[in-house]
N, C-alpha and C positions, 0 to 999 in steps of 0.2 A: 504493500499499499504505499502511496505517495507520502511524503510529510507535508504538513501544514504550508510550511514554505513553499513548496512546490506546487501545490495547489492553487496558490495565488499568484502562477507563471500561468500563461497559454503561449502555444506556439502552434499555429495554424494556417492552413490555406485554403481559402475559399475561391471557385472559378465558377465560370459560366463561357458559354459559347455563345456569340451573338452574331447574325448575320449583317453584318457592317464592315466597314475595312477599320484596320486598327488605328488610324490618325482621327477616326470618328469617334470611337469608342473613348481613345486619351482623352480627346478633347473635351468630351463630355464631361468625363472625370474630373479632368482639370479645371473645369470651371466651377471652382468651387464656390462663387455666392450663387449661382444656380442651382444647384442640386435640390432645394427646398421645393424649386417647382415641381420635380419630377419625381421626388422623394420626401414628401411631406414632413415626416418625423424628425429629420435629421436637417441640419444647419448649420452653415461654413460662412465664415468671413474673413476676409484678408485684413490682417492688423496692418493699418493704414493704408489701406485700399490696395488698386495697382493690380497687375497681372501676374499669374503662377511665374515664379523664380525661385532660384536657388538659392537659399536663405531667408525665406519670405516666411513669415509664420502664419499658422490659419487655426483660428479659434474654431472649434468643434461642440455641437449641442446635439445631444438626442434625446427628444421628447420634447415635449412644450412646458410653458411653465403653466400649472405650478407642478406640473410631473417630469421635471427635467431628470431624466434617469442616467446621463453621463454626460460630463464636461472636461474636454481637455484640449490643448495646444500643441499643434504637430508643426515642426520646422523642415520647410522641404530642402533634404539635403542635396540630392542631384535628380538633374533630369533629363532622360535622352528622349527627345521628341517625338511622339509616337509610338515608344516602345517601352519607357519604366519611368516611374516616378517612386523615389525613396525618401520616406518620412522620417521622422522621430519623434516621438510622443515626449516632450519637455515639459510639461504641466498638466496639472487637473486629475484627474482621477487614474491617469494609467501613464508608464513609464516604458520606454522601450522603443521598438523598430516598426514600420512597417512599409512593405513594397510592393506597388502595383507592376505587374507587368501585362503588356499587350503584344500577343503572337497572331501573326496573321496566317492562315490555316486555308488558302484557297478564297473563298468568297466570306469566312468566317474570321473571328477575330475571337481567340482565346484570351479574356481579360481574368485576371486572378489577385488576390490580395493574400500576400504572407504577413500575418501579424505576429510578433512576439513583443508581448508586455506584461508588466506585473499590474498587480490592482493595487490602489493605494488608497481609495476611498472605503468607507465601509459598504456601501452597496456593492460595488465594483468587486471587492471582496466575497461577499456573500455569495454573487453570483458565480464567481469563480468556482470559490468551492463547493456549491451544490451543483455546478452544470460542467464545470470544466471549460473547455474552449466550446462546447455548445453556447455558451451565456454569448459569445462573439458569434457563432457561425449564424445563429437564427437570425439576429439582427443582419447580417452581411449576406445571407442567402435571398432578403427581402429585399436590402439594397440590390442588389445584382441583377435581381427580377426585374426591378424596376429600370435598371440600367440597360439592361436588353429590350426593355418595351421601348424606351427613350430613344436608343441607337436605330431599332429596326424601323421605327413610325417614322424618324426624319429623314430614311431613305426612301419613302413612298413617294 
């Protein structure tokens, strides 16, 4: 059985195949302020405004007041246009890393998010202890389904 300390950490990859070019999927994910338009439970804002770039800080909120389930800040560490976004969780409920990958396979893109984080808030800790990586995957599977719908509808 895993120790309590180990249970406060997750390392999980969630992915989905989307019938859209990798560049479109990348651009949709990278447009952080617009995410709430197609996935309402989740909202993001760029600290200081502006576009996504290396070093940018992105404020994330999952849930709506007064029922905000998670808040955290990610710093964009590295961007490979159309292919990859590397992030670091630096403040809030979680600490660790996240990496988006966008791989073109014919007419489809495999979009995946690798999340390796430690829970710091009591609510995140409770979720990780009770559900492990499922706590993250349940949210991200909904996010990825909405991403798929958004990207595929944009191609029609």
